[in-house]
C-alpha positions in Angstrom: 57.8 24.3 -47.2 59.9 26.9 -45.2 58.4 29.4 -43.1 58.3 33.0 -44.3 60.9 35.2 -42.9 58.8 38.0 -41.4 61.9 40.1 -40.5 62.9 40.2 -44.2 59.4 41.0 -45.4 58.1 43.5 -42.7 59.0 46.6 -44.5 57.5 45.6 -47.7 54.4 44.3 -46.1 53.9 47.7 -44.4 54.4 49.4 -47.7 52.0 47.1 -49.4 49.3 47.8 -46.7 49.9 51.6 -46.7 50.1 52.1 -50.5 46.9 50.0 -51.0 45.0 52.0 -48.4 46.0 55.4 -49.7 45.2 54.3 -53.2 41.8 53.2 -52.1 41.2 56.4 -50.2 42.2 58.4 -53.4 39.7 56.3 -55.4 37.0 57.1 -52.8 37.7 60.7 -53.0 37.5 60.5 -56.8 34.1 58.9 -56.6 32.9 61.5 -54.2 33.8 64.2 -56.7 32.6 62.4 -59.9 30.1 59.9 -58.8 30.0 56.1 -59.2 31.3 54.7 -62.4 29.0 52.7 -64.6 29.6 48.9 -64.5 31.5 47.3 -67.3 29.3 45.5 -69.8 29.2 41.8 -68.9 31.0 42.3 -65.6 28.9 42.2 -62.6 31.3 44.1 -60.3 31.0 47.7 -58.9 33.7 50.3 -59.4 34.9 49.7 -55.9 35.1 45.9 -56.5 36.9 46.5 -59.7 39.5 48.6 -57.8 40.3 45.5 -55.7 40.4 43.2 -58.7 42.7 45.5 -60.5 45.0 45.9 -57.4 45.1 42.1 -57.0 45.7 41.3 -60.6 49.4 42.6 -60.6 50.2 39.8 -58.3 48.9 37.0 -60.5 51.8 34.7 -61.0 53.0 31.1 -61.2 56.1 30.3 -59.2 58.0 27.1 -59.3 58.2 25.4 -55.8 62.1 25.6 -55.9 61.9 29.4 -56.5 59.2 29.8 -53.7 61.3 27.9 -51.1 64.3 30.2 -52.0 62.0 33.3 -51.8 60.5 32.7 -48.4 64.0 32.4 -47.0 65.8 35.3 -48.6 63.4 37.7 -50.4 62.3 41.0 -48.7 58.9 40.6 -50.5 56.3 38.1 -49.4 55.1 35.6 -52.1 52.6 37.3 -54.5 49.6 35.5 -53.0 50.2 37.0 -49.6 50.7 40.5 -51.1 47.0 40.2 -51.9 45.5 38.2 -49.0 47.4 40.1 -46.4 46.6 43.7 -47.1 43.2 43.1 -48.4 42.2 40.8 -45.8 43.0 43.3 -43.2 41.1 46.2 -44.8 37.6 47.0 -43.8 37.0 48.7 -47.1 37.6 45.4 -48.9 35.3 43.5 -46.6 32.6 46.0 -47.0 32.9 46.3 -50.8 32.7 42.5 -51.2 30.3 41.9 -48.2 32.8 39.3 -46.7 31.4 37.4 -43.8 33.1 38.5 -40.5 35.6 35.8 -39.4 36.3 34.7 -43.1 39.8 34.7 -44.6 39.2 38.0 -46.2 37.5 39.5 -43.2 39.2 38.3 -40.0 37.8 39.4 -36.7 41.2 40.6 -35.7 42.8 42.8 -38.3 46.2 44.3 -38.5 45.8 48.1 -38.9 48.9 50.1 -39.4 47.5 53.7 -40.1 
């Protein structure tokens, strides 16, 4: 597998991080004004956890290996998996909402913080 071209994806990676953070802060503001949402029947996730699941779900995909090889070399977007793991793994809000162990993939000790 080829390496991801960080120069190609840098701008979109920043946009993914910033957009997700601002959306989460907007949701937090909504919760502050309206109170916690009730849990969905049969789904044992809080409203905050559902925010993250919803945000991640747009990147659910299956990509052929050949297409992935081409994408990592030429595309300005990171592969879908990394558009979830990168931004969410670097957000303290995600780690708090899912109680991720410090040092785990989704809560690394050193996080990349843009804003």
